[in-house]
C-alpha positions in Angstrom: 31.8 -9.5 -28.5 34.1 -6.2 -28.1 37.0 -5.9 -25.9 35.2 -3.6 -23.5 32.3 -6.2 -23.4 34.8 -9.1 -22.5 36.2 -6.9 -19.7 32.7 -6.2 -18.4 31.7 -9.8 -18.5 34.9 -11.0 -16.9 34.5 -8.7 -14.0 30.9 -9.7 -13.5 32.2 -13.5 -13.7 35.2 -12.8 -11.1 32.8 -11.5 -8.6 30.3 -14.1 -9.0 32.9 -16.8 -7.9 34.1 -14.7 -4.8 33.4 -16.4 -1.5 31.1 -13.6 -0.4 28.9 -14.1 -3.4 29.1 -18.0 -3.0 27.9 -17.5 0.8 25.2 -15.0 -0.3 23.8 -17.2 -3.1 23.5 -20.0 -0.3 22.0 -18.1 2.4 19.2 -16.4 0.1 18.4 -19.4 -2.0 19.7 -17.6 -5.3 19.7 -20.9 -7.2 16.0 -20.9 -7.3 15.9 -17.7 -9.4 18.6 -19.2 -11.6 16.4 -22.1 -12.7 12.7 -20.6 -12.4 11.6 -18.5 -15.2 8.6 -17.2 -13.0 11.2 -15.8 -10.5 13.2 -14.3 -13.2 10.1 -12.4 -14.5 9.4 -11.6 -10.8 12.6 -9.9 -10.5 11.6 -7.5 -13.4 8.1 -6.9 -11.7 9.7 -6.0 -8.3 11.9 -3.5 -10.2 8.8 -2.1 -11.9 7.2 -1.7 -8.3 10.3 0.3 -7.3 10.1 2.6 -10.4 6.4 3.3 -9.7 6.9 4.0 -6.2 10.1 6.2 -6.5 8.5 8.0 -9.4 5.8 9.2 -6.9 8.2 9.8 -4.1 11.0 11.8 -5.7 9.2 15.2 -5.4 7.2 14.4 -2.4 7.5 17.0 0.7 6.3 14.6 3.2 9.9 13.2 3.7 11.8 16.3 3.8 13.1 18.9 6.3 10.7 21.6 4.9 7.9 19.2 6.0 9.2 19.1 9.6 9.6 23.0 9.6 6.2 23.6 8.4 4.6 21.0 10.4 3.1 19.2 7.5 4.7 15.7 7.9 2.9 12.8 9.5 4.6 10.0 11.5 3.3 6.5 11.9 1.0 6.0 15.1 3.6 3.4 16.4 6.6 5.9 15.7 5.4 9.5 16.3 8.9 10.9 16.7 10.1 10.1 13.2 10.8 13.7 12.4 14.2 13.1 14.0 15.3 10.9 11.1 14.2 13.5 8.3 17.0 15.2 6.6 16.5 15.4 2.9 15.3 18.4 0.8 13.3 18.2 -2.3 13.0 20.6 -5.3 12.8 23.6 -4.9 14.4 23.6 -1.6 17.3 21.4 -2.2 18.8 18.6 -4.4 19.4 16.0 -1.9 16.3 14.0 -2.3 16.2 14.0 -6.1 19.9 13.1 -6.0 19.3 10.2 -3.9 16.2 9.0 -6.1 18.5 9.4 -8.9 21.2 7.2 -7.5 18.4 4.6 -6.9 17.3 4.8 -10.4 20.9 4.1 -11.3 20.8 0.9 -9.3 17.5 -0.2 -11.2 19.3 0.3 -14.5 22.3 -1.7 -13.1 19.8 -4.4 -11.8 18.3 -4.6 -15.5 21.9 -5.1 -16.9 22.5 -7.8 -14.2 19.2 -9.6 -15.6 20.8 -9.4 -19.2 23.9 -10.9 -17.8 21.9 -13.7 -15.9 23.8 -12.6 -12.7 20.8 -13.1 -10.3 22.8 -12.9 -7.3 23.5 -9.1 -8.1 19.9 -8.6 -9.1 18.9 -9.8 -5.7 21.6 -7.6 -3.9 20.3 -4.5 -5.6 16.7 -5.3 -4.8 17.7 -5.7 -1.3 19.5 -2.3 -1.2 16.4 -0.6 -3.0 14.3 -2.4 -0.4 16.1 -0.9 2.6 15.8 2.5 1.1 12.1 2.1 0.7 11.7 1.0 4.3 13.4 4.2 5.4 11.2 6.5 3.5 8.1 4.3 4.5 9.0 4.6 8.2 9.2 8.3 8.1 6.0 9.1 6.4 2.5 7.9 7.3 1.2 9.3 3.9 3.0 6.2 2.3 0.4 4.0 4.0 -1.0 2.3 0.8 -2.0 -1.1 -0.2 0.2 -1.0 -3.3 3.2 -0.1 -1.0 2.4 -3.0 1.2 1.6 -5.6 -1.7 5.0 -4.5 -3.2 6.8 -4.8 0.0 5.4 -8.6 0.7 6.6 -9.6 -2.5 10.0 -8.0 -1.9 10.5 -9.8 1.4 9.5 -13.2 0.1 11.8 -12.9 -2.9 14.7 -11.6 -0.6 14.5 -13.9 2.2 12.1 -16.9 1.9 13.1 -20.2 0.4 10.6 -21.8 -2.0 10.0 -18.1 -3.3 7.7 -19.0 -6.1 5.3 -21.0 -3.9 5.1 -18.2 -1.1 5.0 -15.5 -3.6 2.0 -17.2 -5.1 0.5 -18.0 -1.8 0.9 -14.3 -0.4 -1.0 -13.0 -3.5 -4.0 -15.5 -2.7 -3.8 -14.9 0.9 -3.8 -11.1 0.5 -6.9 -11.5 -1.9 -8.7 -13.6 0.5 -8.3 -11.5 3.7 -8.9 -8.3 1.8 -12.6 -9.6 1.5 -12.8 -8.8 5.1 -12.8 -5.1 4.2 -15.8 -5.6 1.8 -18.1 -7.5 4.3 -20.0 -4.1 4.8 -22.8 -2.4 3.1 -20.4 -0.2 1.3 -19.4 -3.2 -0.8 -22.5 -5.6 -0.4 -24.8 -3.1 -1.6 -22.4 -1.4 -4.1 -23.0 2.1 -2.4 -19.5 3.3 -3.1 -20.1 3.1 -6.8 -23.9 4.2 -6.7 -23.0 7.4 -4.5 -20.6 8.7 -7.3 -21.6 11.1 -9.9 -20.3 8.9 -12.6 -21.5 5.5 -11.3 -19.6 2.6 -12.2 -17.2 2.2 -15.0 -18.2 0.4 -18.3 -21.3 -1.5 -16.6 -24.8 -0.1 -16.4 -26.3 1.6 -13.4 -28.1 -0.9 -11.2 -25.3 -3.5 -11.7 -23.3 -2.3 -8.7 -24.6 -4.8 -6.2 -24.3 -8.0 -8.5 -20.7 -6.9 -9.5 -19.7 -6.5 -5.8 -21.2 -9.8 -4.8 -19.4 -11.4 -7.6 -16.1 -9.8 -6.6 -16.5 -10.9 -3.0 -17.3 -14.7 -4.3 -14.2 -14.4 -6.5 -11.8 -13.3 -3.7 -13.2 -15.8 -1.2 -13.5 -18.8 -3.3 -12.5 -18.3 -6.9 -9.1 -17.0 -6.0 -8.2 -20.6 -4.9 -8.6 -22.0 -8.4 -5.6 -20.1 -9.4 -3.5 -22.8 -7.8 -5.9 -25.6 -9.3 -4.1 -28.5 -11.3 -7.1 -28.4 -13.6 -6.0 -26.1 -16.4 -9.5 -25.0 -17.5 -10.6 -23.8 -13.8 -7.3 -22.1 -13.4 -7.2 -20.3 -16.7 -10.9 -19.4 -16.1 -10.2 -17.9 -12.7 -7.0 -16.1 -14.2 -9.1 -14.6 -17.0 -11.8 -13.3 -14.5 -9.3 -11.6 -12.2 -7.5 -10.1 -15.2 -10.8 -8.4 -16.2 -11.6 -7.4 -12.9 -8.4 -5.5 -12.4 -8.6 -3.8 -15.8 -12.1 -2.7 -14.6 -10.6 -1.5 -11.3 -7.8 0.4 -13.2 -10.3 2.3 -15.3 -12.0 3.3 -12.1 -9.3 4.3 -9.8 -6.1 4.8 -11.8 -3.1 3.1 -13.2 -0.3 2.5 -10.6 -1.8 -0.2 -8.2 -3.6 -2.3 -11.1 -0.9 -2.3 -13.3 1.4 -3.9 -10.7 -1.3 -6.2 -9.4 -1.8 -7.3 -13.0 1.8 -8.0 -13.6 2.0 -10.2 -10.4 -1.2 -12.0 -11.4 0.0 -12.9 -14.9 3.5 -13.7 -14.0 2.8 -15.9 -10.9 -0.3 -17.6 -12.4 0.2 -17.2 -16.1 2.1 -18.7 -18.8 4.6 -20.4 -16.7 2.1 -21.6 -13.9 2.7 -25.2 -12.5 0.5 -26.6 -10.0 2.1 -27.5 -6.7 0.7 -31.0 -5.7 2.6 -31.0 -2.3 3.0 -27.5 -0.3 6.5 -27.4 1.1 6.4 -28.8 4.7 10.4 -28.8 5.3 12.4 -27.0 7.8 13.5 -24.7 4.9 9.8 -23.5 4.5 9.4 -22.4 8.2 10.3 -18.8 7.1 7.7 -18.6 4.4 4.9 -20.0 6.6 5.6 -17.8 9.5 5.6 -14.8 7.2 2.1 -15.9 5.4 0.8 -16.4 8.8 2.0 -13.0 10.0 0.4 -11.4 7.2 -3.0 -13.0 7.7 -2.8 -12.0 11.4 -1.8 -8.5 10.8 -4.7 -8.1 8.4 -7.5 -9.9 10.9 -6.4 -7.7 14.0 -7.9 -4.6 13.0 -11.1 -6.3 12.1 -11.4 -8.4 15.2 -10.1 -5.5 17.8 -11.9 -2.6 16.4 -15.4 -1.7 16.9 -16.9 1.0 14.7 -13.5 1.1 12.8 -15.2 1.9 9.5 -16.3 5.2 10.4 -13.3 6.2 12.7 -10.8 4.8 10.2 -8.7 3.3 13.1 -9.0 0.1 11.3 -7.5 1.3 8.1 -4.0 2.3 9.8 -3.0 -1.2 10.3 -5.0 -2.8 7.2 -2.4 -4.1 4.7 -4.2 -5.8 1.7 -7.6 -4.0 2.3 -5.6 -0.7 2.7 -6.6 2.8 3.5 -6.5 3.7 -0.1 -8.3 0.8 -1.5 -11.6 1.9 -3.3 -13.8 0.3 -0.7 -15.8 3.3 0.5 -16.7 6.6 -1.1 -15.7 9.4 1.6 -16.1 13.0 2.4 -14.8 14.6 5.4 -14.0 18.1 6.7 -12.6 19.6 9.9 -11.4 22.6 11.6 -9.3 23.9 14.6 -10.4 26.8 16.4 -8.8 29.2 19.0 -11.7 30.7 20.9 -14.1 32.1 18.1 -11.2 32.3 15.3 -10.6 29.4 13.0 -7.0 28.8 12.7 -7.1 25.7 10.4 -9.5 24.1 7.9 -9.5 20.7 6.2 -11.8 19.4 3.6 -11.6 16.3 1.4 -13.9 15.4 -1.3 -11.8 12.9 -3.3 -13.6 9.5 -3.4 -10.3 7.6 -3.6 -8.9 9.0 -0.4 -9.6 7.9 3.0 -10.3 10.3 6.0 -8.2 9.4 8.6 -8.6 11.9 11.6 -5.1 10.8 13.0 -3.5 12.6 10.1 -5.5 15.8 10.7 -4.7 15.7 14.7 -1.1 15.0 14.2 -0.4 17.7 12.0 -2.3 20.2 14.1 -0.5 18.9 17.2 3.1 19.2 15.8 2.5 22.7 14.3 0.2 24.4 17.0 1.0 22.6 20.3 4.8 23.0 20.7 5.0 26.5 21.6 2.0 28.2 23.4 -0.2 26.3 25.7 -3.4 27.3 24.1 -6.6 25.3 24.0 -7.3 24.5 20.4 -10.9 23.2 19.7 -10.8 20.5 17.0 -14.0 19.0 15.3 -14.0 16.6 12.4 -16.9 15.2 10.4 -17.0 12.3 8.1 -19.5 10.9 5.5 -19.5 7.6 3.9 -21.2 6.5 0.6 -23.5 9.6 0.5 -24.9 8.9 4.1 -25.2 11.9 6.5 -22.0 13.6 8.0 -21.3 12.2 11.5 -19.1 14.4 13.8 -16.6 11.7 15.0 -14.4 14.2 16.8 -15.3 17.1 18.8 -12.5 17.9 21.5 -11.9 21.2 23.3 -8.2 20.6 23.7 -6.4 18.8 20.8 -3.0 19.6 22.6 -3.9 17.2 25.5 -5.1 14.3 23.2 -2.9 11.2 22.5 -3.4 8.7 19.8 -3.1 4.8 20.8 -1.7 3.1 17.8 -3.4 -0.1 19.2 -7.1 -0.4 20.4 -9.6 2.3 20.7 -9.2 6.0 21.1 -12.1 7.3 23.0 -11.9 10.8 21.5 -12.7 9.5 18.1 -16.4 8.5 18.2 -17.7 5.1 16.7 -20.5 4.8 14.1 -23.2 4.4 16.7 -21.9 7.2 19.0 -21.3 10.0 16.4 -24.3 12.6 15.8 -25.5 13.6 12.5 -24.5 17.0 11.4 -25.4 17.4 7.9 -25.7 16.0 4.3 -23.1 15.7 1.7 -23.5 16.4 -2.0 -22.4 13.8 -4.6 -18.7 13.7 -5.3 -16.4 11.9 -7.5 -12.9 10.6 -8.2 -10.4 13.4 -8.4 -7.1 12.8 -10.2 -3.8 14.2 -8.5 -3.4 17.1 -11.2 -7.3 18.0 -10.5 -6.8 17.9 -6.6 -6.6 21.1 -4.9 -3.9 21.4 -2.1 -5.0 20.9 1.4 
């Protein structure tokens, strides 16, 4: 070891023995990471999730001053005044956003070095800092409402704050898979319509097998998923193999980012180092973990229990976590327009099967850009088709500036599936990659 290496190791060692670090280790149960190879690999997987996330966000305009100026940003329904917290600029308007993300990349590199040194308290602290920045960016952009984002965040929170980290990381994965099945109890999945209505059909499998595959996926997510925690090695490994193949097929169909992170979690939490838990933790230290799991399940269930016709209006997708708005659960097309008198001032069209048609997003952008100055009455219409079914006009309002969006509960100006009239027939669409997708 060179003199410089000895100096670096000495600095890390002195930091590790400080009173602050000792307290930090005790508060956040760092000793669990020290002694568990699964949690050590989970640290790297969480860092991979940050890399995949920030790689997408570094050039995004949705969190920049330009988006505020142009009226193209979208706040969350529960925080519709988020524009006051946006202050960064992306290329080519400025360097502040890319500078910040490169600083975060530097933290990720530092975390990798800390992993090599086995200084898990510093790995944990760096992940905490990265997570706080992720919360900031997520809070100021509804465009970051994705199941990948939520899945990564749940694993971050368990890793950061919960004792019995490995058990609750595994249980959160199982819970997420189970409750996501609720999004699939619908003809869009049960009949395989979201595949059969695409031009290319289903990947790898023959046409006509869509409904069989969908039934099998639902069965696995509702029942087979629990075998991942089985003490029977054959059942556990069989379930692991099936889910691995399903996510490979899923990745071929919809893209790289989400399946890669999901597969990494699956293999690390239930793969080579899996050990069955004969007795779930029921101690006082386990209370935060059980509260967290219960909260995830409740947040997932609320939209399905509280909304009627939310599949068409997409109001349920705003709060959906594991079955989230970008899960490939339905093949959607939509278009809308804003008129002032007889003049069309704004048009919107979306034909990418991977993207969800959420009228809130279209309404919000129109309202912040058109309603702040002149008291004009803008007429808004919005039509949506699901899985090749006829377009239904779910919004037809004469004065969008007087509309308000309730983040919880129904919004009467967005028509439900049984209320919306048919207005036309769609053409077959398909999955569009980001490079192919035209700007909207």
